[in-house]
C-alpha positions in Angstrom: -18.8 26.5 97.0 -21.1 29.6 98.3 -22.0 31.6 95.6 -22.4 35.3 95.9 -25.8 36.8 94.6 -24.8 40.7 93.1 -27.3 43.2 92.0 -25.2 45.8 89.6 -26.4 49.3 89.1 -25.0 51.4 86.6 -27.0 54.2 84.7 -24.2 53.4 81.8 -25.0 51.0 79.4 -21.2 49.4 78.7 -20.4 49.6 82.5 -22.7 47.4 83.2 -22.8 45.0 80.4 -18.7 45.5 81.4 -19.5 44.2 84.8 -21.4 41.9 84.4 -18.7 40.6 81.7 -15.6 40.4 84.7 -18.0 39.3 87.5 -19.2 36.1 85.8 -16.3 35.2 85.1 -15.4 34.8 89.3 -17.1 31.1 89.6 -18.1 32.2 93.3 -20.7 35.5 92.0 -23.9 35.0 90.2 -25.2 38.2 88.8 -29.3 38.1 89.8 -30.5 41.6 87.9 -28.6 44.7 86.8 -30.2 48.4 87.4 -29.7 51.4 85.3 -30.8 53.7 88.4 -31.7 53.8 91.9 -35.3 53.2 91.7 -34.5 49.7 89.6 -32.0 49.1 92.2 -34.1 49.4 95.1 -36.8 47.5 93.4 -34.2 44.8 92.2 -32.6 44.6 96.4 -36.6 43.5 97.6 -37.3 41.3 95.2 -34.5 39.2 94.2 -32.7 39.6 98.0 -29.0 39.6 96.5 -26.5 39.7 99.0 -24.3 42.7 97.9 -25.3 45.1 95.5 -22.9 46.6 93.4 -24.0 50.4 93.2 -22.7 52.9 91.5 -23.9 56.8 92.6 -24.5 59.0 90.0 -27.8 58.0 88.6 -30.8 59.5 87.8 -34.0 59.5 89.4 -33.1 58.0 92.5 -29.0 58.4 93.1 -27.0 55.4 94.3 -26.8 57.0 97.6 -29.9 56.9 98.4 -30.5 54.1 96.9 -27.8 52.7 99.5 -29.9 53.9 102.3 -33.6 52.0 100.7 -32.2 49.2 100.3 -30.2 48.9 103.9 -33.8 50.4 105.8 -35.3 47.9 103.8 -33.4 44.6 103.9 -30.0 44.6 106.2 -29.5 41.8 104.8 -28.2 43.1 101.4 -24.7 45.0 102.0 -24.4 47.4 99.1 -20.9 48.0 97.6 -20.0 51.2 96.2 -18.6 51.7 93.0 -17.7 54.7 92.3 -16.0 57.9 89.9 -16.3 60.0 92.7 -13.0 59.7 95.4 -14.3 63.7 96.6 -14.6 63.6 100.5 -18.7 64.2 100.6 -19.2 61.3 98.5 -17.7 58.5 100.3 -19.1 59.8 104.0 -22.1 60.3 102.9 -22.3 56.6 101.1 -21.3 55.5 104.6 -23.3 57.2 106.2 -26.4 55.6 104.6 -25.3 52.1 104.8 -22.8 50.6 102.7 -20.5 48.8 103.9 -17.8 48.9 100.7 -16.3 51.7 98.5 -13.9 51.1 95.2 -13.2 53.7 92.8 -14.2 52.3 89.4 -10.3 52.8 88.5 -9.7 49.3 90.0 -9.0 46.1 89.0 -11.0 43.6 88.6 -9.1 41.5 90.4 -9.7 44.2 93.2 -13.3 44.6 93.0 -14.2 40.6 93.7 -12.5 41.0 96.5 -14.0 43.6 97.9 -17.5 41.7 96.6 -16.4 38.8 99.0 -15.1 41.0 101.6 -18.3 43.0 101.7 -20.4 39.7 101.1 -18.6 38.3 104.0 -20.3 41.8 106.2 -17.1 43.5 106.8 -15.9 46.8 105.2 -13.7 47.3 101.7 -12.5 50.5 101.3 -9.9 50.8 98.4 -7.0 52.5 99.0 -7.4 55.8 98.4 -11.1 56.3 99.8 -9.7 54.4 103.5 -7.6 57.5 103.1 -10.0 60.2 103.3 -11.1 58.0 105.9 -9.0 58.0 108.1 -7.7 61.4 107.3 -11.3 62.5 108.8 -11.5 60.4 111.7 -8.2 62.2 112.4 -9.8 65.5 111.7 -12.3 65.3 114.9 -10.3 63.2 116.9 -9.0 66.0 119.1 -12.5 67.0 119.9 -13.0 62.7 121.4 -12.0 64.0 125.3 -12.8 60.0 127.0 -14.6 60.4 130.7 -10.8 60.0 132.5 -9.5 63.9 130.0 -12.6 65.9 131.3 -12.2 64.4 134.7 -9.0 64.7 135.9 -5.7 66.3 135.0 -3.4 65.1 133.1 -1.7 64.6 137.4 -4.1 63.2 138.3 -4.1 60.4 135.4 -1.0 59.5 136.6 -1.4 59.3 140.5 -4.4 57.1 139.6 -1.9 54.8 137.0 0.4 54.1 140.0 -2.2 53.5 142.1 -4.0 50.9 140.3 -0.7 49.1 139.7 0.0 49.3 143.3 2.3 51.6 144.5 1.6 52.7 147.9 1.6 57.0 148.1 5.3 56.7 149.3 6.1 55.4 145.8 4.1 57.5 143.9 5.5 60.5 145.3 9.1 59.1 144.8 8.2 58.3 141.2 6.6 61.7 140.2 9.2 63.5 142.2 6.3 64.7 144.6 6.2 65.2 148.3 3.7 62.6 150.7 1.4 64.9 151.2 0.8 66.6 146.9 -0.1 62.5 146.6 -2.6 62.5 149.5 -4.1 65.2 148.0 -4.3 64.1 144.2 -5.2 60.3 145.9 -8.6 62.2 148.0 -9.6 64.9 144.2 -9.7 61.5 142.5 -11.5 59.8 145.1 -14.1 63.1 145.1 -14.2 63.5 141.4 -14.8 59.8 140.2 -17.3 59.8 143.8 -14.7 56.1 144.0 -13.6 55.5 147.5 -12.0 52.2 147.8 -8.3 51.1 146.4 -10.0 48.4 144.5 -12.7 50.5 142.8 -9.7 52.8 141.8 -7.9 50.1 139.7 -11.2 49.0 138.8 -11.8 52.4 136.8 -8.5 52.7 135.7 -8.3 49.5 134.4 -11.6 50.5 131.6 -10.7 53.6 131.2 -7.3 52.0 129.5 -5.0 53.4 131.6 -3.0 50.4 133.1 -3.7 46.9 131.5 -5.8 43.7 133.0 -1.8 42.3 134.0 
C-alpha cells in the first residue's frame, strides 16, 4: 500500500489535533508535519516535501491562499487541498487560482476528507458539492462571452451550410435541406471560403471537424 504523506496547516490547535487524530486512523495516510500558520506550512513543505498539504485559509502571518501560492510555485508536485469554513465565491476562486487542487468545507465528514486527500494526491481535482456549484455558476456566468472562432467568423446560416458541406452534401441537397435557392447556397459557400481562407471542400471538412461542427465519423 502506497502511503500518502500529509502536511496539516491550521491556526486552531483543537482543529489541528482533531484532523491529526482522524487522519491517523487511515492506513494509507501519514502526517509528516503540522503547521499553525502559513509561513510554517511553507517551511515544512520545502523541508519535507509532502504529497498533499491540507491548508486552512484564515491563518495569521501568511494566509492559506498566499501559502498555497508559495508552495505550488516552489514545489508543483505538492498538491494543496484547502479545508476551510469559507464557502464564499471569492475564497474558492482565489484558492484555485493560487494553485490549490481541491477545496473542501470543514463541515464535511471525515470519510469525505480522506477521499479528497486520495483524489488530490493522485493529481486530480476534488471540490465538495457546495464548492463545485460555486465554480460551475462562475463558469456559466462568463460562458456567453466566450465565443469560438467559428461563431466570430461565420453567421448562423453559414455555420449550417459549412456543416452540411462537411457532411458530404452537394449544393442542390443543401438548398433543399435549408429551404434556400441554389444561388443563395453558392453565395454562402463562397463567403465561407473567403472568411476562412479555405478554397477546397476537403479543407472546409477538416475545419468543420476541428471546430466540432461535425463529428469525425
